[in-house]
Backbone as JSON Lines, residues from 0, in Angstrom:
{"i":0,"aa":"X","n":[0.82,-1.15,0.01],"ca":[-0.03,-0.04,-0.05],"c":[0.86,1.29,-0.01]}
{"i":1,"aa":"X","n":[1.84,1.26,0.86],"ca":[2.74,2.43,0.99],"c":[3.57,2.61,-0.29]}
{"i":2,"aa":"X","n":[4.09,1.55,-0.91],"ca":[4.74,1.69,-2.26],"c":[3.93,2.2,-3.33]}
{"i":3,"aa":"X","n":[2.64,1.57,-3.39],"ca":[1.66,2.08,-4.24],"c":[1.58,3.67,-4.29]}
{"i":4,"aa":"X","n":[1.23,4.13,-3.0],"ca":[1.12,5.55,-2.72],"c":[2.31,6.3,-3.29]}
{"i":5,"aa":"X","n":[3.46,5.81,-2.79],"ca":[4.69,6.48,-3.2],"c":[4.96,6.51,-4.76]}
{"i":6,"aa":"X","n":[4.56,5.5,-5.4],"ca":[4.54,5.4,-6.9],"c":[3.68,6.32,-7.39]}
{"i":7,"aa":"X","n":[2.43,6.41,-6.97],"ca":[1.47,7.36,-7.46],"c":[1.91,8.8,-7.29]}
{"i":8,"aa":"X","n":[2.54,9.1,-6.13],"ca":[3.08,10.49,-5.88],"c":[4.11,10.82,-6.89]}
{"i":9,"aa":"X","n":[5.07,9.84,-7.13],"ca":[6.15,10.01,-8.11],"c":[5.67,10.23,-9.53]}
{"i":10,"aa":"X","n":[4.57,9.49,-9.87],"ca":[3.99,9.59,-11.09],"c":[3.29,11.05,-11.27]}
{"i":11,"aa":"X","n":[2.73,11.41,-10.25],"ca":[1.99,12.74,-10.21],"c":[2.95,13.86,-10.3]}
{"i":12,"aa":"X","n":[4.11,13.79,-9.55],"ca":[5.09,14.78,-9.61],"c":[5.7,14.87,-11.09]}
{"i":13,"aa":"X","n":[5.95,13.69,-11.67],"ca":[6.55,13.64,-13.03],"c":[5.52,14.2,-13.98]}
{"i":14,"aa":"X","n":[4.18,13.94,-13.87],"ca":[3.25,14.47,-14.8],"c":[3.14,16.08,-14.6]}
{"i":15,"aa":"X","n":[3.25,16.54,-13.35],"ca":[3.27,17.99,-13.14],"c":[4.43,18.59,-13.68]}
{"i":16,"aa":"X","n":[5.6,18.01,-13.55],"ca":[6.93,18.55,-14.03],"c":[6.92,18.5,-15.54]}
{"i":17,"aa":"X","n":[6.3,17.57,-16.13],"ca":[6.27,17.43,-17.58],"c":[5.41,18.61,-18.22]}
{"i":18,"aa":"X","n":[4.3,18.89,-17.48],"ca":[3.37,19.85,-17.8],"c":[3.97,21.22,-17.68]}
{"i":19,"aa":"X","n":[4.79,21.4,-16.64],"ca":[5.49,22.67,-16.28],"c":[6.42,22.9,-17.37]}
{"i":20,"aa":"X","n":[7.19,21.9,-17.82],"ca":[8.23,22.25,-18.86],"c":[7.61,22.44,-20.18]}
{"i":21,"aa":"X","n":[6.45,21.49,-20.61],"ca":[5.86,21.7,-21.79],"c":[5.27,23.02,-22.11]}
{"i":22,"aa":"X","n":[4.69,23.66,-21.03],"ca":[3.99,25.01,-21.08],"c":[4.98,26.24,-21.07]}
{"i":23,"aa":"X","n":[6.22,25.82,-20.6],"ca":[7.2,26.89,-20.38],"c":[7.12,27.52,-19.04]}
{"i":24,"aa":"X","n":[6.09,26.99,-18.22],"ca":[5.92,27.6,-16.91],"c":[7.07,27.38,-15.99]}
{"i":25,"aa":"X","n":[7.77,26.29,-16.08],"ca":[8.82,25.9,-15.33],"c":[9.98,26.94,-15.39]}
{"i":26,"aa":"X","n":[10.29,27.37,-16.62],"ca":[11.39,28.39,-16.74],"c":[10.87,29.69,-16.22]}
{"i":27,"aa":"X","n":[9.48,30.06,-16.31],"ca":[9.07,31.3,-15.66],"c":[9.23,31.26,-14.05]}
{"i":28,"aa":"X","n":[8.91,30.06,-13.6],"ca":[8.94,29.93,-12.18],"c":[10.47,29.94,-11.72]}
{"i":29,"aa":"X","n":[11.31,29.44,-12.49],"ca":[12.76,29.46,-12.17],"c":[13.29,30.97,-12.24]}
{"i":30,"aa":"X","n":[12.8,31.77,-13.21],"ca":[13.23,33.14,-13.3],"c":[12.66,34.01,-12.19]}
{"i":31,"aa":"X","n":[11.46,33.76,-11.84],"ca":[10.82,34.35,-10.64],"c":[11.49,34.06,-9.37]}
{"i":32,"aa":"X","n":[11.85,32.74,-9.19],"ca":[12.64,32.48,-8.04],"c":[14.03,33.15,-8.02]}
{"i":33,"aa":"X","n":[14.59,33.02,-9.11],"ca":[16.03,33.64,-9.21],"c":[15.98,35.19,-8.77]}
{"i":34,"aa":"X","n":[15.0,35.89,-9.31],"ca":[14.8,37.23,-9.13],"c":[14.51,37.54,-7.58]}
{"i":35,"aa":"X","n":[13.58,36.74,-7.16],"ca":[13.27,36.92,-5.56],"c":[14.35,36.77,-4.68]}
{"i":36,"aa":"X","n":[15.23,35.63,-4.95],"ca":[16.32,35.29,-4.18],"c":[17.44,36.29,-4.24]}
{"i":37,"aa":"X","n":[17.69,36.85,-5.32],"ca":[18.59,37.9,-5.59],"c":[18.12,39.13,-4.79]}
{"i":38,"aa":"X","n":[16.8,39.5,-5.07],"ca":[16.23,40.67,-4.42],"c":[16.25,40.67,-2.91]}
{"i":39,"aa":"X","n":[16.07,39.54,-2.16],"ca":[16.11,39.5,-0.76],"c":[17.5,39.23,-0.17]}
{"i":40,"aa":"X","n":[18.46,39.16,-0.92],"ca":[19.81,39.06,-0.39],"c":[20.27,37.63,-0.18]}
{"i":41,"aa":"X","n":[19.44,36.63,-0.54],"ca":[19.74,35.17,-0.41],"c":[21.04,34.89,-1.15]}
{"i":42,"aa":"X","n":[21.18,35.29,-2.32],"ca":[22.46,35.04,-3.08],"c":[23.71,35.56,-2.39]}
{"i":43,"aa":"X","n":[23.62,36.74,-1.98],"ca":[24.85,37.33,-1.18],"c":[25.13,36.52,0.18]}
{"i":44,"aa":"X","n":[24.01,36.13,0.82],"ca":[24.25,35.39,2.11],"c":[24.83,34.04,1.77]}
{"i":45,"aa":"X","n":[24.29,33.4,0.79],"ca":[24.91,32.04,0.48],"c":[26.27,32.12,0.06]}
{"i":46,"aa":"X","n":[26.67,33.21,-0.71],"ca":[28.0,33.33,-1.21],"c":[28.96,33.66,-0.08]}
{"i":47,"aa":"X","n":[28.5,34.36,0.88],"ca":[29.33,34.64,2.09],"c":[29.54,33.34,2.84]}
{"i":48,"aa":"X","n":[28.49,32.49,3.01],"ca":[28.58,31.26,3.65],"c":[29.58,30.22,2.83]}
{"i":49,"aa":"X","n":[29.53,30.33,1.63],"ca":[30.54,29.45,0.85],"c":[31.82,29.86,1.06]}
{"i":50,"aa":"X","n":[32.13,31.27,1.25],"ca":[33.52,31.69,1.55],"c":[34.0,31.16,2.9]}
{"i":51,"aa":"X","n":[33.0,31.26,3.85],"ca":[33.28,30.73,5.19],"c":[33.72,29.34,5.21]}
{"i":52,"aa":"X","n":[32.94,28.47,4.5],"ca":[33.16,27.03,4.46],"c":[34.48,26.77,3.82]}
{"i":53,"aa":"X","n":[34.87,27.58,2.68],"ca":[36.14,27.37,2.11],"c":[37.26,27.68,3.1]}
{"i":54,"aa":"X","n":[37.04,28.78,3.82],"ca":[38.2,29.25,4.75],"c":[38.3,28.26,5.77]}
{"i":55,"aa":"X","n":[37.27,27.68,6.32],"ca":[37.36,26.57,7.29],"c":[38.05,25.4,6.87]}
{"i":56,"aa":"X","n":[37.89,25.09,5.55],"ca":[38.52,23.8,5.08],"c":[39.76,24.1,4.23]}
{"i":57,"aa":"X","n":[40.44,25.17,4.49],"ca":[41.57,25.59,3.7],"c":[42.66,24.57,3.7]}
{"i":58,"aa":"X","n":[42.89,23.79,4.73],"ca":[43.99,22.8,4.7],"c":[43.48,21.5,3.99]}
{"i":59,"aa":"X","n":[42.18,21.39,3.81],"ca":[41.58,20.2,3.16],"c":[41.37,20.53,1.63]}
{"i":60,"aa":"X","n":[41.29,19.42,0.9],"ca":[40.86,19.62,-0.6],"c":[39.33,19.8,-0.58]}
{"i":61,"aa":"X","n":[38.9,20.79,-0.96],"ca":[37.48,21.03,-1.06],"c":[37.02,20.79,-2.54]}
{"i":62,"aa":"X","n":[36.12,19.84,-2.7],"ca":[35.65,19.68,-3.93],"c":[34.22,20.39,-4.08]}
{"i":63,"aa":"X","n":[33.75,20.5,-5.39],"ca":[32.52,21.18,-5.57],"c":[31.35,20.36,-4.81]}
{"i":64,"aa":"X","n":[31.46,19.12,-4.96],"ca":[30.48,18.25,-4.4],"c":[30.42,18.35,-2.77]}
{"i":65,"aa":"X","n":[31.62,18.52,-2.21],"ca":[31.66,18.74,-0.77],"c":[31.08,20.1,-0.44]}
{"i":66,"aa":"X","n":[31.3,21.26,-1.21],"ca":[30.7,22.37,-1.0],"c":[29.27,22.45,-1.14]}
{"i":67,"aa":"X","n":[28.82,21.83,-2.3],"ca":[27.37,21.69,-2.33],"c":[26.68,20.97,-1.15]}
{"i":68,"aa":"X","n":[27.25,19.89,-0.78],"ca":[26.67,19.15,0.31],"c":[26.6,20.05,1.65]}
{"i":69,"aa":"X","n":[27.64,20.79,1.85],"ca":[27.86,21.62,3.01],"c":[26.8,22.8,3.0]}
{"i":70,"aa":"X","n":[26.66,23.41,1.83],"ca":[25.83,24.64,1.79],"c":[24.33,24.39,1.55]}
{"i":71,"aa":"X","n":[24.07,23.23,1.0],"ca":[22.6,23.04,0.62],"c":[21.63,23.25,1.63]}
{"i":72,"aa":"X","n":[21.93,22.56,2.86],"ca":[20.87,22.77,3.99],"c":[20.7,24.27,4.35]}
{"i":73,"aa":"X","n":[21.76,25.01,4.43],"ca":[21.77,26.49,4.77],"c":[21.13,27.2,3.72]}
{"i":74,"aa":"X","n":[21.32,26.83,2.47],"ca":[20.68,27.7,1.39],"c":[19.14,27.54,1.45]}
{"i":75,"aa":"X","n":[18.69,26.28,1.59],"ca":[17.33,26.09,1.72],"c":[16.7,26.74,2.86]}
{"i":76,"aa":"X","n":[17.44,26.7,4.07],"ca":[16.86,27.42,5.28],"c":[16.77,28.87,4.97]}
{"i":77,"aa":"X","n":[17.6,29.48,4.3],"ca":[17.67,30.99,4.11],"c":[16.59,31.45,3.07]}
{"i":78,"aa":"X","n":[15.85,30.5,2.42],"ca":[14.78,31.0,1.53],"c":[13.72,31.54,2.39]}
{"i":79,"aa":"X","n":[13.35,32.87,2.24],"ca":[12.3,33.44,3.11],"c":[10.83,32.77,2.78]}
{"i":80,"aa":"X","n":[10.17,32.54,3.88],"ca":[8.85,32.04,3.78],"c":[8.01,32.69,2.66]}
{"i":81,"aa":"X","n":[8.07,34.01,2.64],"ca":[7.21,34.77,1.61],"c":[7.55,34.28,0.19]}
{"i":82,"aa":"X","n":[8.83,33.98,-0.22],"ca":[9.19,33.55,-1.49],"c":[8.61,32.09,-1.56]}
{"i":83,"aa":"X","n":[8.81,31.24,-0.63],"ca":[8.31,29.89,-0.77],"c":[6.76,29.93,-0.95]}
{"i":84,"aa":"X","n":[6.09,30.76,-0.31],"ca":[4.61,30.92,-0.4],"c":[4.22,31.35,-1.73]}
{"i":85,"aa":"X","n":[4.9,32.43,-2.2],"ca":[4.58,32.81,-3.54],"c":[4.75,31.83,-4.59]}
{"i":86,"aa":"X","n":[5.79,31.24,-4.52],"ca":[6.14,30.22,-5.6],"c":[5.0,28.97,-5.47]}
{"i":87,"aa":"X","n":[4.73,28.62,-4.26],"ca":[3.76,27.51,-4.03],"c":[2.33,28.08,-4.58]}
{"i":88,"aa":"X","n":[2.02,29.32,-4.37],"ca":[0.74,29.83,-4.92],"c":[0.73,29.86,-6.5]}
{"i":89,"aa":"X","n":[1.85,30.16,-7.02],"ca":[1.88,30.16,-8.58],"c":[1.75,28.7,-9.01]}
{"i":90,"aa":"X","n":[2.32,27.89,-8.41],"ca":[2.23,26.43,-8.78],"c":[0.8,25.92,-8.72]}
{"i":91,"aa":"X","n":[0.1,26.31,-7.55],"ca":[-1.32,25.95,-7.36],"c":[-2.19,26.67,-8.28]}
{"i":92,"aa":"X","n":[-1.98,27.8,-8.78],"ca":[-2.74,28.5,-9.86],"c":[-2.46,27.73,-11.06]}
{"i":93,"aa":"X","n":[-1.27,27.44,-11.46],"ca":[-1.0,26.75,-12.7],"c":[-1.65,25.35,-12.61]}
{"i":94,"aa":"X","n":[-1.75,24.62,-11.53],"ca":[-2.44,23.34,-11.57],"c":[-3.92,23.52,-11.65]}
{"i":95,"aa":"X","n":[-4.44,24.62,-11.08],"ca":[-5.88,24.88,-11.28],"c":[-6.31,25.08,-12.7]}
{"i":96,"aa":"X","n":[-5.37,25.87,-13.53],"ca":[-5.56,26.11,-14.93],"c":[-5.5,24.82,-15.65]}
{"i":97,"aa":"X","n":[-4.77,23.85,-15.25],"ca":[-4.4,22.63,-15.99],"c":[-4.94,21.44,-15.16]}
{"i":98,"aa":"X","n":[-6.22,21.44,-14.69],"ca":[-6.68,20.47,-13.8],"c":[-6.81,19.05,-14.54]}
{"i":99,"aa":"X","n":[-6.55,18.98,-15.81],"ca":[-6.48,17.62,-16.51],"c":[-5.55,16.67,-16.14]}
{"i":100,"aa":"X","n":[-4.51,17.16,-15.27],"ca":[-3.37,16.34,-14.84],"c":[-3.99,15.24,-14.1]}
C-alpha cells in the first residue's frame, strides 16, 4: 500500500513537472525564484557562507560536491517563507488552470 502511494506520488510529480516544462511555466518559475532570491539578499548570504566554508577547510581539499553538500541545507533554510509561499501559490494556480493532470 505504501509503495503504491509513493509510486502514485512520483507519477503525479513527473506529470506535473512534464506539464510545467511543456508549457514553459517551469522556466518562468525559475526566473521568478532567481529574481526573488537575488532581491532578498539570499544570493549574497549564500556566497558569504560559501566563503566561510572554504576558509574553514583551507587545509583540506574542497571539492565542488563537498561544498554543495555543506551549503545546501543552509541555502534552503535561508529562503524566505514569503518566497516559498509565492512560488507555491503560482504552482497551485498553474495546476488549477491545468486540472486535467
